[in-house]
C-alpha positions as CSV (number, residue, x, y, z in Angstrom):
1,M,27.6,22.6,-46.2
2,Q,27.5,19.0,-47.9
3,K,29.8,19.4,-51.5
4,I,33.3,20.8,-49.9
5,L,36.8,21.8,-51.3
6,V,39.7,21.4,-49.2
7,I,42.3,23.4,-51.0
8,G,45.7,25.5,-50.7
9,S,49.8,24.1,-50.6
10,P,50.7,21.0,-50.4
11,G,51.6,20.6,-46.4
12,S,49.4,22.9,-45.4
13,G,47.0,20.4,-43.9
14,K,44.3,19.9,-46.7
15,S,44.1,16.1,-45.5
16,T,44.1,16.4,-41.9
17,F,41.9,19.1,-42.1
18,S,39.9,17.0,-44.5
19,R,39.7,13.8,-42.6
20,A,38.7,16.0,-39.4
21,L,35.8,17.7,-41.1
22,S,34.6,14.0,-42.5
23,A,34.6,12.4,-38.8
24,L,32.2,15.2,-37.9
25,T,30.1,15.4,-40.7
26,G,30.4,11.7,-41.6
27,I,30.8,13.1,-45.1
28,S,33.0,11.0,-47.4
29,L,36.3,12.0,-48.6
30,C,37.8,12.1,-51.7
31,Y,41.9,12.7,-51.8
32,L,42.6,13.9,-55.1
33,D,45.9,12.5,-54.3
34,L,44.3,8.6,-55.1
35,L,42.6,9.8,-58.8
36,W,46.2,10.9,-60.4
37,H,48.7,8.6,-58.5
38,L,49.1,5.0,-58.7
39,P,50.9,3.0,-56.3
40,D,54.1,2.6,-58.6
41,R,54.6,6.3,-59.1
42,T,53.2,6.8,-62.3
43,T,49.8,8.7,-62.9
44,V,46.5,8.4,-65.0
45,S,46.0,10.4,-68.0
46,E,44.1,13.2,-67.6
47,E,41.3,11.6,-69.0
48,E,41.1,8.9,-66.5
49,F,41.4,11.2,-63.6
50,D,39.1,14.1,-65.1
51,R,36.5,10.7,-65.1
52,R,37.5,10.0,-62.0
53,L,36.7,12.9,-60.7
54,S,33.3,13.2,-62.4
55,D,32.1,10.2,-60.2
56,V,33.2,11.8,-57.2
57,L,31.2,15.0,-58.4
58,K,28.1,13.4,-59.3
59,G,27.6,12.3,-55.8
60,E,25.1,14.3,-53.4
61,R,27.3,14.4,-50.1
62,W,31.6,14.4,-50.5
63,I,34.5,16.3,-49.4
64,I,37.2,16.6,-52.1
65,D,41.2,17.6,-50.7
66,G,43.3,18.7,-53.1
67,N,44.5,21.4,-55.5
68,Y,44.7,20.1,-59.5
69,L,44.2,23.8,-60.3
70,R,43.4,22.5,-63.8
71,T,40.2,20.7,-62.4
72,L,39.6,23.4,-59.7
73,E,37.1,25.5,-61.9
74,V,34.4,22.9,-62.2
75,R,35.3,21.6,-58.6
76,L,34.0,24.9,-57.9
77,Q,31.0,25.1,-60.0
78,S,29.5,21.8,-58.0
79,C,30.6,22.8,-54.6
80,D,28.5,24.7,-51.9
81,T,31.6,25.6,-49.5
82,V,35.0,25.9,-49.3
83,F,38.2,26.0,-47.2
84,L,41.6,27.6,-48.3
85,L,44.4,26.8,-45.9
86,D,46.7,29.8,-47.1
87,Y,49.2,29.3,-44.3
88,P,53.3,30.8,-44.4
89,V,55.4,29.0,-47.0
90,E,57.4,27.7,-43.9
91,I,54.7,26.4,-42.7
92,C,53.9,23.9,-45.4
93,L,58.1,22.9,-45.9
94,A,57.8,22.1,-42.1
95,G,54.4,20.1,-43.0
96,V,55.9,18.2,-45.9
97,R,59.2,17.5,-43.6
98,Q,57.1,15.6,-41.1
99,R,55.7,13.7,-43.4
100,I,58.1,12.2,-45.0
101,G,59.2,8.0,-44.3
102,R,55.2,7.8,-43.2
103,K,52.7,5.3,-44.6
104,R,49.6,8.0,-45.2
105,E,45.9,6.9,-46.1
106,D,45.8,10.1,-48.9
107,M,48.7,8.8,-51.2
108,P,50.0,5.3,-52.7
109,W,53.1,5.1,-51.4
110,V,55.5,6.7,-48.6
111,E,57.9,9.3,-49.3
112,Q,61.2,8.6,-48.5
113,S,62.7,12.2,-49.2
114,F,61.5,15.6,-50.0
115,D,61.5,15.6,-53.7
116,P,63.8,19.0,-54.7
117,E,61.1,20.0,-57.7
118,F,58.2,19.7,-55.2
119,R,59.9,21.5,-52.8
120,Q,60.4,23.9,-55.7
121,W,56.9,24.1,-56.1
122,I,55.6,24.9,-52.5
123,L,58.0,27.7,-53.1
124,D,56.5,28.5,-56.1
125,F,52.5,28.5,-54.8
126,P,52.3,31.5,-53.4
127,H,52.8,33.0,-56.6
128,A,52.5,30.9,-58.8
129,Q,49.2,28.5,-58.0
130,L,47.2,31.1,-55.4
131,P,46.9,34.1,-57.5
132,G,44.5,31.8,-60.2
133,I,42.9,30.2,-57.0
134,R,41.8,33.6,-55.6
135,T,40.7,34.5,-59.1
136,L,38.2,32.0,-59.1
137,L,37.2,32.0,-55.3
138,Q,36.4,35.6,-55.8
139,Q,34.3,34.5,-59.3
140,Y,32.2,31.4,-57.5
141,A,32.2,33.4,-54.2
142,P,28.3,33.9,-54.6
143,G,26.5,31.2,-53.5
144,R,29.3,29.8,-51.6
145,Q,30.6,29.5,-48.2
146,I,34.5,30.4,-48.2
147,T,36.5,30.0,-45.2
148,V,40.2,31.3,-45.5
149,F,42.6,30.0,-42.4
150,R,45.8,31.9,-42.1
151,S,47.3,29.8,-39.3
152,R,46.6,26.1,-37.9
153,A,45.2,27.6,-34.9
154,E,42.7,29.3,-36.6
155,C,41.7,26.1,-38.3
156,T,42.2,24.1,-35.6
157,E,40.2,26.9,-33.5
158,W,37.1,26.3,-35.9
159,L,37.2,22.7,-35.9
160,E,36.7,22.5,-32.6
161,R,33.5,25.0,-32.7
162,F,32.1,23.3,-35.3
163,G,32.4,20.0,-33.9
164,D,31.1,21.6,-29.8
165,R,27.9,23.1,-32.5
166,E,27.7,19.7,-34.4
167,N,27.4,17.9,-30.9
168,C,24.9,20.2,-30.1
169,R,22.9,19.3,-32.8
170,N,23.4,15.8,-32.3
171,R,22.3,15.7,-28.4
172,K,19.2,18.4,-29.6
173,I,18.4,15.5,-31.6
174,Q,18.5,13.0,-29.8
175,E,17.0,14.5,-26.9
176,D,13.5,15.2,-29.3
177,N,14.0,11.7,-30.7
178,I,14.0,10.0,-26.5
179,W,10.6,12.7,-26.0
180,M,9.1,11.5,-29.0
181,K,9.4,7.5,-28.1
182,N,8.5,8.9,-25.0
183,A,5.2,10.8,-26.0
184,M,4.6,7.9,-28.1
185,R,4.2,5.1,-25.2
186,C,1.1,7.3,-23.7
């Protein structure tokens, strides 16, 4: 698990999950929204976005948070792990409502209202975006670890189990290092 994609509907909690995973693994996190959006609420060109994404994909370890279906295939070709947050639309809509008016590290501005077009995009996500995502996941499944969360509880439980595993592994490394230091003194 070195090159990780976190995908799902807006409002599903991709960024929250990605931050937690980054904290647990020490792997750097890239938000696609920050590659695409500028602080003045405009966007970069597709060519500039692709160049920025290419620079990220050249890295040895990364977590990439975001959908951007147009570039999903190239990201799938480069990754070894995918997390899909496949939650009910109501959960995603609530997630977006909760972040209105809040500063976020994954977006270069503060959303002041729930844009009707954006709301519709979320409502359409299960039949407009998700089938294409699932098709690509099936195509690129060999050689990749793919985990689908159907609820926030599943996601939280996975993070807790993974965190326990990582803590145990880190404790074992520390114990081995202490043992080696002590052995070298003899």
